[in-house]
C-alpha positions as CSV (number, residue, x, y, z in Angstrom):
1,M,105.5,101.3,57.5
2,S,103.7,102.3,60.7
3,E,105.3,103.9,63.7
4,L,106.0,101.6,66.7
5,T,103.8,102.1,69.8
6,E,104.1,101.1,73.4
7,C,101.8,98.2,72.6
8,D,104.4,96.8,70.2
9,R,106.8,96.1,73.1
10,P,106.4,93.9,76.2
11,P,104.9,95.6,79.3
12,V,107.3,97.3,81.6
13,F,105.4,96.1,84.7
14,Q,103.5,93.0,85.5
15,P,100.5,92.3,87.8
16,G,101.6,92.1,91.4
17,D,104.6,94.5,90.9
18,K,105.0,97.0,93.7
19,V,105.4,100.5,92.2
20,R,105.8,104.1,93.2
21,A,104.1,107.1,91.6
22,G,106.8,109.4,90.1
23,R,104.7,112.5,90.1
24,A,101.3,113.8,91.1
25,V,98.4,112.5,89.1
26,R,95.2,114.5,88.6
27,N,91.9,113.5,87.2
28,D,91.8,113.9,83.4
29,G,88.1,113.3,83.4
30,S,88.3,109.5,83.3
31,F,88.1,109.0,87.1
32,P,84.4,108.7,88.3
33,G,83.3,110.8,91.3
34,K,86.1,113.4,91.0
35,A,86.1,116.7,89.2
36,I,88.6,117.2,86.3
37,G,91.9,118.4,87.8
38,D,91.2,117.0,91.3
39,P,94.4,115.4,92.7
40,L,94.3,111.5,92.8
41,I,97.8,110.4,93.8
42,G,100.8,112.3,95.1
43,P,104.4,111.7,94.1
44,G,106.0,108.8,96.0
45,E,102.7,107.0,96.8
46,V,103.0,103.2,96.6
47,G,100.7,100.8,94.9
48,Y,100.4,97.4,93.2
49,V,99.8,96.7,89.5
50,R,96.5,94.9,89.2
51,A,96.1,94.6,85.5
52,I,97.4,95.8,82.2
53,G,95.3,97.3,79.4
54,T,95.7,99.6,76.4
55,F,94.3,103.0,75.3
56,L,93.6,103.7,71.6
57,Q,95.7,100.6,70.8
58,R,98.8,102.8,71.3
59,H,99.4,103.2,75.0
60,V,99.9,100.7,77.7
61,I,97.9,101.5,80.8
62,Y,98.7,99.9,84.2
63,E,95.8,99.6,86.6
64,V,97.4,100.4,89.9
65,D,95.8,99.8,93.3
66,F,96.9,102.4,95.8
67,L,95.8,100.4,98.9
68,Y,96.3,103.0,101.5
69,R,94.3,105.6,99.5
70,G,91.6,103.1,98.5
71,L,92.0,104.2,94.9
72,V,92.6,102.3,91.7
73,V,94.2,104.5,89.0
74,G,95.2,104.0,85.4
75,M,98.8,105.1,84.9
76,R,101.4,104.9,82.2
77,A,104.9,103.4,82.6
78,N,106.6,106.8,82.6
79,E,104.6,107.8,85.6
80,L,105.7,104.8,87.7
81,E,108.9,103.4,89.2
82,L,109.4,99.7,90.1
83,I,110.0,99.1,93.8
84,E,109.7,95.3,93.9
85,A,108.9,92.8,91.1
86,A,106.1,90.2,91.8
87,D,107.2,86.6,92.4
88,P,107.0,84.8,89.1
């Protein structure tokens, strides 16, 4: 029997949800145009979930648009806090 992954459960957030970053996020090498370790988002910054994807078929990644920063960053659920759910 295989171990359950994040992908085996429904997503925590939905496109359109307003979310807050729970901690600082640095480039892990996957963000183009920035060096590894460069800060991307600070704790408390607000954005909107644009899309939901997966990484290695194990982790759910939320594409979050931080409008005021002009950045779209992939984040995991444990890095985000819901501010306001999108209208259904």
